[in-house]
C-alpha positions, 0 to 999 in steps of 0.5 A, spaced: 597 395 668 599 395 661 601 388 661 595 386 664 591 389 658 595 386 653 594 379 656 587 380 656 587 382 649 590 376 647 586 372 651 579 375 648 582 374 641 584 367 642 577 366 644 574 368 637 575 362 633 572 358 639 566 362 639 566 362 631 566 354 631 561 353 636 556 357 632 557 353 626 554 346 629 550 342 624 542 342 624 539 337 629 535 334 623 541 334 618 540 326 619 533 326 619 530 323 612 524 327 609 519 321 609 512 319 611 511 313 615 505 309 616 502 308 623 496 306 627 493 309 634 491 302 637 488 306 643 489 312 647 486 312 655 486 317 660 481 316 666 475 321 665 474 322 672 480 324 676 481 327 683 486 332 686 492 328 689 489 321 686 494 318 681 492 317 674 495 314 668 495 317 661 497 311 656 498 311 648 499 304 644 502 306 637 504 300 632 508 301 625 503 299 620 508 300 614 514 297 611 519 302 614 522 303 621 519 309 624 526 312 625 525 315 632 517 315 634 516 321 638 510 324 642 508 331 644 503 332 649 499 339 650 499 339 655 499 337 662 500 345 664 495 351 664 497 358 663 496 363 669 494 370 669 497 371 676 501 377 675 507 376 680 509 369 677 516 368 675 513 362 670 506 363 668 506 355 666 503 352 672 501 344 672 495 341 672 498 334 672 505 333 675 509 327 672 510 322 677 513 317 672 515 319 665 515 314 659 521 310 657 525 305 661 529 308 667 536 308 668 538 304 674 539 308 681 545 307 685 543 302 691 544 308 696 539 313 693 532 313 692 529 315 685 523 321 686 519 322 680 524 319 675 523 322 668 523 316 664 528 314 658 524 317 653 525 325 656 528 330 651 530 337 651 523 339 649 519 341 655 513 337 652 516 332 647 518 325 648 522 320 644 522 312 644 527 310 638 526 306 632 519 302 631 520 296 627 514 294 622 509 291 625 512 293 632 507 296 637 509 300 643 505 302 649 507 309 652 505 311 659 505 317 663 504 316 671 501 323 673 498 326 679 492 331 678 494 338 682 488 342 680 481 341 680 477 342 673 476 340 666 482 340 662 483 337 655 490 333 653 492 334 646 497 329 643 501 329 636 505 323 634 511 324 629 516 320 626 522 324 629 524 330 633 526 334 627 520 335 623 522 331 617 520 324 619 512 324 619 507 319 622 500 318 618 495 314 619 492 310 613 487 315 611 493 320 610 491 324 616 496 326 622 496 322 628 493 326 633 487 326 638 485 329 645 482 326 651 478 330 656 478 329 664 474 332 670 478 333 676 475 333 683 477 338 688 478 332 693 479 325 692 473 320 694 472 317 701 475 310 701 476 305 707 479 298 708 473 293 709 475 289 715 471 283 712 474 282 706 481 287 707 479 290 700 479 298 699 472 300 697 469 307 696 465 310 702 467 313 709 468 307 714 462 305 717 461 306 725 461 300 728 456 299 734 
């Protein structure tokens, strides 16, 4: 028993330098320059009328209006979630929209597998922030989130654009204002009735007509 105590003490003592080394890692923004980049919000779209279980697309088009490359174009969305007051939930953040396909290129999946709700290549360690890499002067990126509403009601999604993840690289409009905005959607509790028109083969709104 005495020998076990000595061995345990040695092992614990040896682990202290390792822990100390891990705590001294560099800040995440150490390589991010403190600079402001001029960008233009070309467009922001989100269907105003939606329905539960009916797919929708949230889309932003952003261009670099300056002479310097934006180091790491980043977008924060607040939010696709709401805060529930139900007392027994393990997590109070509940989805209004479920992200089916995230923005950014997706890595190819093995042939034998099937991708379900791919997050997209722009996903970061942050819950509601996506990063799209450098944006060259004059370049434009289209950022698209494929979502499915799961909660009825009226909700507003706020978006903010930055030049990086660390907070030093800022994105600004030509007016000097922050690149931000909001889009509101009314989500119906059920999708509208639709059917295939037997004469045209097209999907149209309304119940299928009763044929004599």
